[in-house]
Every structure is written in structure tokens, then in C-alpha cells.
C-alpha positions in Angstrom: 14.3 7.3 8.3 13.4 10.0 10.5 9.6 11.0 10.6 8.6 14.1 8.8 5.3 16.0 9.7 2.9 16.0 6.9 3.2 19.9 6.1 6.8 19.5 5.6 6.2 16.4 3.0 3.6 18.6 1.2 6.0 21.7 1.1 8.7 19.7 -0.2 6.3 18.0 -2.9 5.0 21.9 -3.7 9.0 23.0 -4.2 10.0 20.1 -6.1 7.1 19.9 -8.6 6.0 16.4 -7.7 2.3 16.7 -7.7 0.7 13.2 -7.9 -2.6 12.9 -9.1 -5.4 10.4 -8.3 -4.0 7.7 -10.3 -1.0 7.6 -8.0 -2.7 7.0 -4.8 -4.9 4.5 -6.2 -2.2 2.3 -7.8 -0.3 2.7 -4.1 -3.5 1.4 -2.5 -3.6 -1.4 -4.9 -0.1 -2.3 -4.2 -0.4 -1.9 -0.4 -3.8 -4.2 -0.6 -2.2 -6.8 -2.8 1.0 -6.7 0.1 -1.6 -7.1 2.7 -4.1 -9.5 0.9 -1.7 -12.2 -0.6 -0.6 -13.7 2.6 -4.3 -13.8 4.1 -5.4 -15.5 0.5 -2.7 -17.9 0.7 -3.3 -18.8 4.6 -7.1 -19.3 3.8 -6.2 -21.8 0.9 -4.2 -23.6 2.8 -6.6 -24.0 6.0 -9.4 -25.0 3.5 -7.0 -27.5 1.9 -6.1 -29.2 4.9 -9.8 -29.1 5.9 -10.9 -30.9 2.7 -8.6 -33.8 3.6 
């Protein structure tokens, strides 16, 4: 998938009528945070469990 400049993405969104609101960005922020945070959380839990033994 080729990289598109941000202005082209905005222009495409403008012509297609796709105007995401704040909730759209908040939802994606939560999804991306979960994808990044879950492996970190699991690794910490495993390390703590090994340390306790």
C-alpha cells in the first residue's frame, strides 16, 4: 500500500463525505493502546510470577 500524503487523505475524505468525529479517533486510540499494552502487561505478569517463585 503506497504512502499517501495527509492532504490527499483529507481531500479524499472530503469528497467521499467521510467526516470522522472525536469518538472515531478515541475509539482507534483505545484499540491501538490495547494492541500495544496487552503484550507489555502479559510480559510483566509473567516476570512477576517467575520472581515470586
